[in-house]
C-alpha positions, -999 to +999 in steps of 0.1 A: -588+013+749-568+044+753-546+041+723-576+029+703-593+062+713-560+081+702-559+064+670-597+073+664-591+111+672-560+112+651-578+098+620-605+125+627-579+151+628-565+138+597-599+138+580-604+174+594-569+185+579-576+168+546-607+188+543-590+223+548-559+210+527-581+198+500-607+224+500-590+238+469-598+207+449-634+216+447-638+253+449-605+269+438-615+273+402-648+286+408-635+311+430-607+323+409-633+326+379-659+344+404-683+318+397-690+317+434-683+339+463-660+325+486-685+320+513-710+302+491-684+282+475-671+269+508-705+260+523-714+240+492-680+221+494-686+213+528-721+199+527-714+180+494-681+165+511-703+152+537-730+138+513-702+121+490-684+106+522-717+088+530-722+071+497-697+044+497-672+025+514-651+007+487-621+028+487-620+024+525-619-014+522-591-012+497-573+010+521-579-013+552-572-046+534-548-041+505-515-023+522-509-047+551-525-080+565-544-072+597-521-096+617-493-072+614-513-041+623-515-029+661-527+004+674-493+019+674-489+010+639-521+029+629-513+058+651-479+062+640-491+060+603-519+087+609-492+107+627-468+107+597-495+118+571-508+145+594-473+159+597-466+159+561-500+175+552-492+203+576-459+211+563-472+210+523-501+232+537-478+257+554-456+260+521-490+259+501-484+230+478-513+206+469-498+174+479-518+143+483-535+131+515-539+098+498-504+094+491-495+106+527-519+082+545-506+052+524-470+063+529-474+067+567-491+032+572-463+018+550-437+034+572-452+022+605-455-012+594-422-014+584-410-003+617-432-028+634-428-061+614-403-052+587-408-048+549-421-082+541-451-076+561-464-054+531-490-065+507-468-057+474-498-068+450-523-045+467-497-019+469-490-020+432-527-018+425-530+011+447-498+031+437-508+024+398-540+039+404-525+071+422-498+076+396-521+070+366-551+090+377-532+125+372-522+115+337-558+104+328-568+139+346-546+158+325-555+143+290-591+144+299-591+180+308-569+187+274-594+168+252-625+181+270-612+218+266-602+213+229-637+197+223-654+229+238-635+253+222-643+236+187-679+234+193-683+272+204-656+283+182-677+310+166-690+323+202-675+355+215-653+346+248-673+372+268-705+353+261-694+320+264-676+326+297-711+342+312-730+310+301-702+286+315-701+307+349-735+293+357-724+258+346-696+260+366-713+261+398-727+227+390-694+214+379-679+224+413-706+208+431-699+175+416-663+180+421-671+186+458-693+154+459-664+134+443-639+145+466-661+137+497-665+100+480-627+096+475-610+111+502-631+107+536-631+069+531-592+067+540-598+076+575-627+052+574-603+026+565-578+036+590-603+035+617-618+003+608-585-013+607-579+000+642-613-015+653-603-049+637-569-049+653-585-042+685-610-070+685-641-048+681-647-061+648-644-095+636-645-087+598-636-055+580-671-039+573-672+000+582-695+010+607-720+036+601-709+058+628-674+057+614-687+069+582-705+095+597-678+110+618-654+110+589-677+126+568-686+152+595-647+159+603-640+165+564-670+185+562-657+209+591-623+208+577-637+218+543-656+247+558-623+261+574-611+266+538-574+260+527-566+294+518-531+290+510-535+261+485-568+278+470-543+307+460-517+283+447-542+262+425-567+288+415-546+316+409-510+310+405-507+280+385-529+287+355-552+319+349-587+304+343-618+316+327-654+300+337-652+278+305-617+265+316-628+259+353-659+238+340-637+218+322-610+211+349-638+202+374-659+180+353-629+161+340-617+158+374-650+146+389-652+119+360-617+106+366-623+106+406-659+089+407-649+064+382-621+054+400-640+052+432-667+031+415-641+004+415-628+011+448-594+025+437-580+054+458-570+085+438-558+117+447-582+142+440-554+169+446-531+151+418-561+148+396-576+184+397-541+200+395-533+178+366-565+186+348-556+223+353-525+217+335-543+199+307-567+227+301-538+255+306-519+235+278-548+244+255-540+280+257-504+282+252-470+265+271-464+300+286-501+299+304-484+275+329-466+288+357-440+259+353-416+269+382-447+261+403-454+229+385-420+216+394-424+226+430-457+207+429-442+174+412-413+175+438-441+176+469-459+147+449-427+125+446-416+134+482-449+125+498-449+088+503-413+083+511-414+115+534-447+106+554-433+069+555-401+081+572-419+103+597-444+073+606-414+050+610-396+074+631-429+082+653-435+044+658-398+040+671-401+070+695-436+061+707-439+026+709-415+019+741-440+042+758-474+034+745-470-001+727-469-021+757 
């Protein structure tokens, strides 16, 4: 029971960190274009993150069922997996890198399961589907952002940039709201899946059905984390990567939200961080190659590539260290 409480507490801490780590996903572009004030943007993102998190549990079910068989999951496996994800999120937050909390939790669970039962305990078919979705979604986000931006530039080709951006500054409030909602729909469900997995392992649940109290607490933890604001990553995404105008921000948020909500409808976990960052890249490429801060892009790509193995290694070590004391 004590370890179960630790698992639930760790999962909610992860959700809280995920919230302030990923605040930039929803609001960095509208802050950088001055469509919203910082305070208004964060308040809107927090509320809509909560609402989005209460809508569906399809992604939570995918996280809870498709990574590993429940027979190979103990409370220590889940606790070590979450711990690895939390540590990696904090490392990338400290350096202002928009890494994926989705990748971190998946890598963390994989690492702790391997430490507990060996690599054969993983569901490779399920993992292949999950990782494929995580890899393809940024590509789709970049392409969608590029195409959407080109279409808008062609439609409004005879409008002055000043008038165009004045109109899209208002529309960007709507697109940022949709992006915040989609972030809650996709990201809060990772912790829902982890907590439900722990409850099934403990014996509190016979089948993998996410309880309402789990949905509510995870949604609340993410909303509170979002309200704290991840200033380091907001600066990276909203200012340092590509200089954006309101029309660009509208394209980025709309394209990203479409990709994330579409994937969530099929229960496929996506990285909101990867999707919106790649959408910014796609929109930036419509301006010119030099509009993109390629040095920062390479740092982000390194963080993306390292997330699953790094969080997996941290979780593996955490399990090996803690299991002799808490696992018995």
